[in-house]
N, C-alpha and C positions, 0 to 999 in steps of 0.2 A: 054882588063884586066879582070885581076877573080875577084868577089866581096869582097876578102878578101886584096883586093888592094885597096878600098875606104870604108873608116870606118865612111862618111858620107851617105852610104848605108847601113851595115851592121849592125848598131848600133841603128838605125831604127826602121829597120826589127825585130833585138831582143828583145828589148825592147816592140813592139807587142807579141811578141812571150809570154815573160814574162807575159806582162797585160793579157793573153789568160789563159795562168796558173793557174794566183792568180783568174780570175773570172771564172774558173771551178772549182775549188776548190778541185781536185781529192787526195784521198788519197793516191793515187802510180801513179808514174810519170816513164815511161819507156823512155828516150833516147839516138838516136843512130847520128851517126855521129857530136857527139857533138865537136867541134873546143876546144878541153884543150888548144892547146900552144898556142892560145891566152889569156895571162895573164889579158888582159883589159877583155875581155868578159868574162871570167870567174871569174873574181872578181864580174861583173855586175849581172850578174844570182845570186850568193851566195849573193849580200849584197841584193839584195830585196825578194831573196828563203829563206832562213837558218831560218830566225826568223818561220817559217811555214814550210819548210821538211828538214828532216837528207839528207844530201848529199855523195852518195855514185859514185866513181870514178873508169873507167876502161879504160886505152888507149890502143889503138891497136899497135898492136907490127908493128915491122919494122920501126917506127920513122915516121908514118904519120901524126902524128899532132891532129887526131882526135879519139873518143874513144865514149864510153856509158856509161851515167848518170844516175843513180835512185833516184831519190825521193820517201822519204816515210815521211809521215805528222808523227812528233813528236809523242810520245803514241806509233810507230808500233815497235816493239823492234826485232832486228836482232840476231838472235841467232847462225847465220852460216852463211860464207862467203866465196867461193870457185869461184877462179878466173881459166877459162877454156882459154888456150890459142889455139886456135886450127891450127898452125903451118901452112899456108896451102898459093896458090898462095894470096888471097887477106888480109891475116895478119890478120885476125878475130879470133874477142876475144869475150865470153860468161862470164857475171856474173851470177851467181847461188847465191839467197839467201833464208835461210829458214828462216821466219818470224814468229813472235805471234802478229796477230792483234786483240786488244782486241772489241768485239761483237758491242760494240756501235759505231763502224768506218768501218761496213762489207758493206758497201754501193752498192760494186760492185761484192760481191761474193755470190755464189747461197746458201742457207739455207745446213744446214748439213743433213745430211741423218735419218731419224728419228728415228734410232738405234743406234747415239751418243749422248755422254755427251760435253758438251763445254769442253776443256784443260783449268786449270788450270791454269794461268802467276806464275813468283815471286811473285807476290802478290796475292794474296789468294781469297783475297774480287772481282778482274777481272776477267771475263770468258772470255777466249781467244778461238783462234782458231789458228793453224800450218799453213802456206801457204809453197809453194815452189815458190819461184817466178825467173823467169830465162830472163835478157835482154840480146840479142843478135842483132848482125844486118848479117844474113846469105849472102852467095855470092848469088848475081843476078843473076840467070841463061840466060845469052848472047847468049850463047852456050850449045848445048845437053848436054857436057859433064859436065859443071857448076853443073849440077841436080845430080851428082854423090857427088859430091864435100859436095854440102850441103847436101846430105843423110850422106855423114859423119860425118858432121859438127853437125848433130843432134843425130847420133849414141855416138856425143865424152856427148855432153850435158845430154842422159840420162846415 
């Protein structure tokens, strides 16, 4: 049987994943193949993570039951969001977020170029940087033609 048929297997494994997410304390997390159709699992993640993260979710097309979740620490402001439906062989999707990250949260970002000034957020006292963030799960190239589909998916994102 599949793991989804055995709650005694998938709940402990997902509790370990949540524990790892909390321990790592990342500002941004992009999850793919997240089981969005399992209400119990969805509520488990939200109950453990929503105190620290904003929850952004996009289901895959075609009723496949999974999708993308992008977690952003509170304090990161989403200025715009675009959901991209590839409408391809694998019912893939992408979530494009334009976010404003306060300077004090930029652990994973490279330093800005020397000739740029920090962006000012809606709060003039907070210096921020705008970043485009894409969460997607591209089609895996099991066959040579799938590489062409992956390139088409990337082109749609750009």
